[in-house]
N, C-alpha and C positions, 0 to 999 in steps of 0.2 A: 504494500500500500504506500502511496506517495501523497504528501501534502505540500501544496504550493500556494503562493499568493501573488496577485497582481499589485498588491499594496506595498510590499517590500520583498527583497530577495533574502534567501536563507543566509544567515550570518552577517547581514548588513543592518545599518541603523534603521529603526522604525521612524517613519515621518511623524512630525508632531501632530498631524491631523488625527492620528490614532492614539494619542496620549491623553492623560487626564490633566497633566500640567505642562506648561511651557515656561521658559525663562522670562523674567520680568526685571528690568533694570532697577526698579525701586524696591519691590517686595521680594525679589529673587525668583518667585514663581507665581503664575496666575493660571486660571483655567484654560484648558485647550479644547479643541473641537470634540475630542473623546468619542470618535466613531470607531466601531469595530472594523478591523481590516477584512478584506475579502479573502476567502479561503476556498480552495478547490482540492478535491482528492479523487484518486482513481486506483485501479488495481485492487479493488476490494475483494477480500477472500470469500469463497463460497460458504454459505451458512450464516452470513452476517444478518442479524435481526435488528440491530440498532447501533448507534454510535454514541460515545461520550466524548466531550471536548473539555480539556482542562488547560488553562493558561496560567503560568506562574513565573515569578521572578525568583531566581535562586541566589541572588546577591544581597538580600535584605539584611541590614545590620541586626545583630541579636542584642545589642545594648544601645539605649537611646542617648547616652551621655553627650556625644558630639553631634548628634543629628540636627541639622539645620541651625547650628550655632555660629554666630558671627565670629570671624577670625580663627575658625578651626575647620579641620577636615576630618571626616570619618576615616580612621586608619585602614589601610588595605588588608592588614593581617587580622582584623576583627572577625571572629566566627560569623558565618552567614547562615540564613535560613530561607525557606520558601515563603513567598507571599503570593496568595492566589488572586488572580485578576479576573478569571472567568471560569465558571463551572456550569456546564450544561450537559444534561443526560436525556436519553430517549429521543435523540435525533433519529428520524426514520431511516431504515435501510435503503430506501429509494433516493435519499438525498445525496448529492455529490458536490454541493457548493453552498457557501454562505455569502451573500452579497455585502459589499461595503456599506456600513451604516444600518444594516438590517436589524441588528440586535441592540445597538446603542448609537445615539446621535446627540451628543451634548452631555455636559455634567448636570446631574440632577441632585440638588441639595437634599439631604436626608435619604438619598438612594432611590433607585427604581424599585417600586414596591410590588410589582407583579412577578410572582415566581414562574409564571408561564411565559414562554417565548414563541417566536415564529415556528411553524411546522409542528406544533404540538409538543415542543420541547419543554422540559422542566429545568429551571435555572436555580443554582444554589447561591449561597451567600459568598461574596468575595471578601477579601480581608480588609477592605476599607470600612467594613462594618465595625471591626475592632479598632481600627486606626482613629476613626472619628468619634469613638465613644466618649461622652463627656463634653463634646463641643456643641453648644446649643444651636449653632448655625448650620452644622453639617451632620450631626449624629443621626443614625437610623439604620435600617436594614438595606444593605447594598446588594441587590440581586443582579445577576447577569454580568455583562462586561463593563469594566471601568479600566482604562488604560494606564500606561506607565506614568509614575510621578515619584521617582526616586529622590532621596535627600539631595538638595541642591549643592551640598558641600561634600558629597561622597567622593572619595579618591578613586573609586572603582566605577567603570562603566558597567551598567547593569545588563543582564541577559534575560530575555523573556522567551520562554518555551511555550509554543502552542502544540499540545499533544492530542492527537485524535486516536481513539480506540475503537476498533470494530469488535462488537460484542456478540455473543451467542444467545443473548436474551433480549426480548423486546422492551422490558421494563427494568431499569436499574433499581435495586432494592435500597433506596433512600427515600426519606419523606421529610416534609416540613422544611425548616430552614437548614438544610444540609450544607456542609462545607466541602472544600476540596479534599480535605483529609477523609471525610466520610465517603465521598465518591471514589477515591482511590481504594479504600477498603472494600467497597461494594462491588467494584468491577474485578477484583482479584479472583482469578480462576475462570473468568468469562471472556478474557481477551483473546481474540483470534489473530489480530494484527494491530500494530501500532505505527503511527507515522508522526514525525516531528518537524516543526519549522521553528527556527530560532532567530530572534532579532535583538538588537541592542538599543539602549537609550541612556542618556545622561542629561542632567540639568546643570552640571558643574561647568561654569564658563571656561575654566582652564582646560577641560577635556573636550569641550565642543569646538575649540579652536576659533 
């Protein structure tokens, strides 16, 4: 199985159109268009009954001490963890593409509230749900796709993996406000094939050039 995109090439920078945040000369970061990128896939294995799609950033700092702090950079040797940007399950087996902006088009304060998405998909909570907890202007349940917005002072360029899984079951055994971790556990033992597409993004002016 192969996953491609007309929005960005594998291993290349993700355009800001598909990000949650873009650089701002005064506040360091401001909202971006936040459109989901286009995705296309083929060579689907026989017996596929549905797909699951998970997008995550594996370069997220595990300690907040230096994050977005003036006059400091997040050190490159800090341990990193996954941050989920998109969790979608029950994509029908007949589907072979997702259009640009079909699942997300713009930043929605307090998060997109509908767990259902196009094509009858069910969408999980992305990790902005936890990131904005306690912020009265932004807190809420963030379902579906919300794009890159790494710390503006991170010394590392962040990497974003779009992982598509062909499954042998029509319904993924997750319910309610499920997370990326929940979806990963639920698809274990049901994956017939996996395809990945990876892009990069940074808000650090020093790294953007």
